[in-house]
C-alpha positions in Angstrom: 0.0 0.0 0.0 1.5 3.3 -1.1 0.1 5.3 1.8 1.8 3.3 4.6 4.6 4.7 6.7 6.9 1.9 5.4 6.3 2.9 1.8 6.8 6.6 2.6 10.1 6.1 4.3 11.4 3.5 1.8 10.6 6.0 -1.0 12.2 8.9 0.9 15.4 7.1 1.8 15.5 5.3 -1.6 17.1 8.2 -3.4 20.8 8.8 -3.7 20.9 11.9 -1.6 21.2 11.8 2.1 18.1 13.8 2.7 18.8 14.9 6.2 22.6 15.1 5.6 25.5 13.1 6.9 26.4 15.2 9.9 24.9 14.5 13.3 22.1 16.5 14.8 23.7 19.4 16.6 21.9 19.0 19.9 22.5 15.2 19.9 26.3 15.7 19.2 26.6 18.4 21.9 25.0 16.3 24.5 26.6 13.0 23.5 30.0 14.6 23.7 29.4 15.3 27.4 28.8 11.7 28.3 31.2 8.8 29.1 31.4 6.5 26.2 29.3 3.3 26.4 26.4 1.7 24.6 23.7 3.6 22.7 20.4 2.8 21.1 19.1 5.0 18.2 15.4 4.3 17.4 14.0 5.3 14.0 17.6 6.1 12.9 16.9 6.4 9.2 20.1 7.1 7.1 22.4 6.7 10.1 24.0 10.2 10.6 23.8 10.1 14.4 24.7 6.4 14.6 27.8 6.9 12.5 28.9 9.9 14.6 28.5 7.9 17.8 30.4 5.0 16.4 33.3 7.4 15.4 33.3 8.5 19.0 33.8 4.8 20.0 30.3 4.2 21.3 28.9 0.7 20.9 26.0 1.5 18.6 22.6 -0.2 18.0 20.0 1.3 15.8 16.7 0.3 14.2 14.2 1.7 11.6 11.2 0.5 9.8 12.9 1.2 6.4 15.2 -1.2 4.6 16.3 1.7 2.4 17.2 3.7 5.5 19.4 0.8 6.7 21.1 0.5 3.3 22.0 4.2 3.4 23.2 3.9 7.0 25.4 0.9 6.2 26.9 2.8 3.3 27.6 5.8 5.5 29.2 3.6 8.2 31.4 1.9 5.5 32.5 5.3 4.2 33.5 6.3 7.8 35.1 2.9 8.5 32.9 2.2 11.6 30.5 -0.6 12.6 26.9 -0.2 13.7 24.3 -2.9 14.6 21.2 -1.9 12.6 18.0 -3.8 12.6 15.0 -3.3 10.3 11.9 -3.5 12.5 8.9 -1.6 13.7 9.3 0.2 17.0 6.8 -2.0 18.9 8.5 -5.2 17.5 12.0 -4.1 18.5 13.5 -6.5 21.0 17.0 -6.6 22.6 18.3 -8.6 25.6 20.5 -5.6 26.4 19.9 -2.3 28.0 21.8 0.8 27.0 23.7 3.6 28.7 22.2 6.1 26.4 19.3 6.4 24.0 19.2 9.1 21.3 15.9 10.1 19.7 16.0 12.8 17.0 12.8 13.5 15.1 11.2 10.2 16.1 7.6 11.0 15.3 5.7 7.8 15.6 2.0 7.5 14.5 -0.2 9.1 17.0 -2.2 5.9 17.8 1.0 4.1 19.0 3.2 7.0 20.1 2.9 6.8 23.9 3.2 3.0 23.8 6.2 3.2 21.5 8.0 5.8 23.7 7.4 3.7 26.8 8.6 0.6 25.0 11.8 2.3 24.0 12.4 3.4 27.7 12.5 -0.3 28.7 15.9 -0.5 26.9 17.5 2.3 28.9 19.5 1.4 32.0 18.6 2.8 35.4 20.7 6.0 35.6 21.0 6.1 31.8 20.5 9.2 29.7 18.0 9.9 27.0 18.8 12.7 24.5 15.7 13.9 22.6 14.9 16.5 20.0 11.7 16.6 18.0 9.2 19.0 16.5 6.8 20.9 18.7 3.1 21.4 17.8 3.9 25.0 16.8 6.1 23.6 14.0 3.0 23.5 11.8 3.5 27.2 11.0 7.0 26.5 9.7 8.2 24.9 6.4 11.4 23.4 7.7 10.2 19.8 8.0 8.2 17.5 10.2 4.8 15.8 10.1 1.9 18.0 9.0 -0.3 16.1 11.5 -0.5 18.0 14.9 -1.2 14.7 16.7 2.3 13.5 15.7 3.9 16.7 17.1 4.8 17.2 20.8 3.9 19.5 23.7 5.8 19.7 26.9 2.9 18.1 28.8 2.8 15.2 26.4 6.6 14.7 26.8 6.1 14.5 30.6 3.3 11.9 30.2 4.9 9.7 27.5 8.4 9.7 29.1 7.3 9.1 32.7 10.1 7.5 34.6 12.6 10.1 33.6 14.1 12.9 35.7 14.4 15.8 33.3 17.7 17.6 33.6 16.6 19.8 30.6 13.2 20.2 29.1 12.5 23.1 26.8 10.6 24.3 23.7 12.5 26.7 21.6 12.9 28.1 18.1 16.1 27.0 16.3 17.5 27.2 12.8 17.9 23.8 11.1 20.4 23.0 8.4 20.2 19.2 8.0 20.2 18.0 4.4 17.6 19.3 2.0 14.5 18.5 4.2 15.3 20.1 7.5 16.1 23.7 6.5 15.2 27.0 8.2 13.5 28.1 11.4 11.9 25.4 13.4 10.0 24.9 16.7 11.4 22.0 18.7 11.2 20.4 22.0 14.5 19.1 23.5 15.2 17.2 26.7 17.8 15.4 28.6 16.3 12.7 30.8 17.8 10.4 33.4 16.0 7.1 34.0 14.9 6.7 37.6 
């Protein structure tokens, strides 16, 4: 079916261009660089820019995405950078791992509204107690900008929704702010985002 999320992302990632660029998200990079190197999980990782950056910094990297085309781009990027990442093709609710991670990085992980809270709680199961979650995604006010993101308000975040969907975290930072994006061809210009750093209780 051509209107499914899987078809959408395979089509988007299936082109030669790295549509969100090959450099890591700035907030993710800044916060990761503050942490002691360990293991990291990157859900909905797409073309692998954050995974490859973490691997270059000697993190043990696991990632997943629904898109096979995304994985292929990520593996190409990892080969170009001579690093190794463990990347699975799976839906978020189907993701399983016997391990827990020191850190989880979520950048623009906008799951369908009907599963989003369940998906975010599922991901939290894989974070160690005391582990860090680095998060940046579009806020509901992003609808007035053209710099990227879902056009469905129910897939965008409010501060209150973050607190509900990521219960079990101690928020060291939680803010909504306007930033200027420059990530490939699809994240360009002013954007309204929510960022947080959460420690698992």
